[in-house]
C-alpha positions, 0 to 999 in steps of 0.5 A: 500500499502507498504511503499517504499524503501529509494531509491524509496521514495527519488524519490517520495520526489523529485518529490513531492518537485518539485510540480510534481503529479506523484506517484512511484509504487514499483512493487514485480516483476523486472523492471530492464530491458525495456521489464520488465518495459513495461510489469509492467507498461502495456504500449508501449516499446517505452514508457520506459525511460533507463537511460545509463550512458556514460562516456567522453573518454577524460574528464571522465565526466559523460553523461546521455542518456535517451533512449526509450525502443527499441532503442540502443544509436549510441555512435559516435552520442552522442559523437559529441552532447557531444564534446567528443568521449564516451564509457560505464560506469562500475557499480561502475562509475554508482553508484558513479556518480548516487547514484543508481545501474544499472537497477533502475537509475531515470532520477532525484534526481542523485548525480552529475549534467551531461550533459543528451540528451533525446531520440526524440522518446518519442515525440510520446507519451503523457507519458513515465515511468522512473526508481525510484531508485531501480529495481522494481520501476517505475513512469509515467510522461507526456513526456514533464516533463521529458525535464523539470526535467532533463534540457535535450537536445531532439536529434536522439539517434539513 
């Protein structure tokens, strides 16, 4: 097996450091979109964790939404949970607050700690797949561990 890229290895190191038995897999094909990730993982689209960064319109703070593959985020609802209106973050902001480029943002190992909301639809699956730092690296984890790893709040994001 080829060695992982530095960004994917960073996520593998974090998983190992915190005692999680999960293994980052880096593919030659893209896992940038939820559908591409599901195809590479051989799982349902609903098992793909999309790490989406939003920005508080008043505070400017980053907000992480972990959305199930097919779901669209209801920004008004997330804004109510966050206590302020939110907007989409641009690529530069995402890289600055996460340390990763869009398409490879993992749910862990982010540059800044941020308020996190987890899609309740993940509860339908025993395991999910998340990005691991690059647009072609992913790892499978037990759904219950996603909340443990991120400290996120499970909510209806739709």
